[in-house]
N, C-alpha and C positions, 0 to 999 in steps of 0.2 A: 503494500498501498503506500502511494507517495504521501510524504509528509512536509515536504517543504512548501514553502510560500505560493509556488505556482498553483497548487492544486486549490487554492482558494481565491484565486483571482478570476475577476469578472462575475462575481455574485450579483443575484438580485433577491428581490424579496422570494420568489418562487425557489431559488437556488438554497436559500436557507431554510425553507420549509423542507427541501430534502435533505439536508443535512440533519435536521432536526429528528429525524425518522430513521435515521443510519445507526444502527445498533453497534457499529463497529467503531464509530469514532468517539473521543474523547469530550467533556463538557466544552472544551477548548476549541476543537477542531470543530464542533457543532456551531460554533459563533464564527469560524472562518479564520481562527489562527492555531498554526501549528504549536505544540504543547510547549515548546521550547521559547516561545514567545509570551507565553502568559502564566505557564505553571510557577506558582510562588512569587508571583507580582501583584496579584489582585489585592493586597493590603495595600500596598503602596500606591496603587491605581486609586483604591477608595479612599485614601488618606488625601491624594492629591485633590480629587471631587470635592470633598468637604472643605479644605481649605479655601476654594474657589467658591463656594454656594455656601454664604451665610445664612441664607433662608432655612437650611436643612437644620439648623441649629436652632431653630426658633420650635415651639410648640403649638400643636393645634393646625397644622398648616395642609395643605392639598397640594400632593406632589404627584407629577406625571413623569413615567419614563417610556421612551419611545423606544422600540426595538431593544428590549433588556437581555434576549438571548434567554441563555440557562446557564450561565457560569454562577459564579458564587457573589459576583457584583449585585444583581438584583436581592440575593438574599441578604447581604449584607447591608443594602439600603433599606428593606422591609425592617429589619431587626432595628435598625438606628432610629426609624421612624417611629416604631412601634413606642420606644422609650420616650417619644416627645408627643403621643397622642396624635400623628401626624397621619393623615390617609395616602395611600400610596395608590396611584391607578397606573397598571402595566398595559400597554399596547403593542401587540407583536402577534404572529401567526398564532392561529390555535395548536399547532403542532410544539412550537415554543412554549407555548403557555404551559401548555400540559407537562413539561419537564421541571416547571417550577412549583414549590409546594402550596398548598392555599394558607393564607394567613388572617386573622379577624381583620387586620387593617389594610388589605390588600385586596382590591379589585382588578380582575382581568378583563379586558376588552380585546377580543380575536379580532385580526385583520390587519390591513396596512393603514399607517397616517399618512393623511386625516380622513380618509375614507371610512375608516372604522367608526370615528365620532360622528359621523354626519348627523346622526339623530341625536345628538347630545351637544351640538355646537352652540347652543341659546344658552343651557345652563351652564355650560363650562366657561363661556365667553367671559373675560376679565375675572375668573375667580382661581386660577391655579397660581400657586406663589413658588413653585420650582418646577422646573421642566429640565429633565437631563436627555440625552441624544447622543450616547457615547459609542464613538466607531460607526455610525449610522450614516450622516449626509454624505460621505462618497458615494454610498451606493444610491441614494436619493439622486445626487447630482448626475450619475450615471445614466439613471432613466430618465433624466430629463426636466424635473418637476419641483427643482431645488428651491426656487423663489417661492412656491407655493405652497412648500412644504415650511418654510422659515416664517411666512406671512401669517399663515395658522398658527403657527405656536406662539407668535408675537400676541395674536389677538386674544389666545387664552391666559396670558399674563395678568395678574391683579397688580394693583398699585404697590411698587416695591418688590416686583416678581423677578426671578431670574430665570435665563435660560442659556444652559452650557450646552455647546455643539461641541463635543469631546472628541478627542483623538482623530483629529483631522490629518489624514495624510497631506501634505505638501509636496508637490514634486519639485519645485524649484527650491525649497528649502534643503529637500534631500541632496539635491545636486550641489548646493552651497557647501554641505558639510562634506559629501565625497570628494569636492575639489581641495579640501582642507587637507594639512597634513596629518591630524587625525581621522580624517575619513579615508585617507588613503593608506594608513595602517591597518584600519578595520578591515578594508577591502582586500589587503595582502593576506590576513590572517584567516577571513573567511573563504578565500579561495585557494589559499596555498600557493599562490603564484604570485612571484616577484613583478608586478605590473599595477599601472594606474588603473581607477575605472575610466571607462569610456563614458564620456559625459559630452552632451548636446545642448548647447543652450540655443533661447530663440528658435524653438523647433514647435512643429506642430504636433500636439500629443493629445489626441480625442479622447474624452473619458478621465482625462487626467484632473485632480485640482491642483491649482498653482497659485502663486501669489494674488494674481488677479482676482479670482475665484474669492479667496478668503477676503481680500480687502473689500472686495464686491458686497458680501455679507455683512460688513459693516456699515459701509455706505447706505446699504439697503435698511437696515435697522435704524440708524442714525436718521436719516430721512424721513423716517416714519415717527419720529419723536422718542427713540429710544437710545439709551447709553450703550455704547458696545466697545470692546476691547479684545486684542488677540494676546492670549496669554500663553508663556511657554509652559513645557509641562515639566514636572520634578525630576531633576537629574536622576533620579533612582528609577525612573518607568522606562519601561524596554524598548520603546522609539521615540525617547525624546528628543533625539538628534535630526529626525525627520517629522515629526507630528507636532501639531498645536493645536490650542482649543481657542473657541471663540466666545466669549461671555457677553450677553445681553441684559440691561437691566432697565426695567419700567420704571421712571422717575415717580 
């Protein structure tokens, strides 16, 4: 069985549904990562998320996680929120949600966001305190409806509410890293060959998120009356040298 990153390239909503039902895969592989990328690193990832979302430390809040998958991260989020009397709404495929245990403070809605909540938009608009979409938006971007996805997230936020678009793979950030001395050393260690990475700047790369897309997310949110920032990932996260986060806050 292939276990490298190439196996999980070009996934979409239907592709993740198929992974969820494959009993031969680990929980990391079911959410699109080789075990080496995530095993033993979820505690650090969750600490990084908590540090960026102060609303998660508050009590009695409404929390939405989009595309939680079936790793430990949604379990840690549910347990954290239970201690603060906060309610968690999870939106993902029925196949993924079936792999997560039920909890008194957790409600599951099966389907792709935002279509899955179409019947509840009026009830949820302006009422969600925290939205987390971790390692999700790259797949939304590839399917061509990224701004519709983000616009719906923004519409759901309560005053003071926060949206974290986490773990965004930025191809130009990745190139900048591999053009550095540290990146070249990592490439040599990974390939076992004494050669520099082959990099191509100013090239057409369909379906790849780059600086222009990340910065457009900020411009989109700010133009609609929200604060927005690009944030680095913690140095102890597995892909901090080529991924970053976007935080949006409703004033």
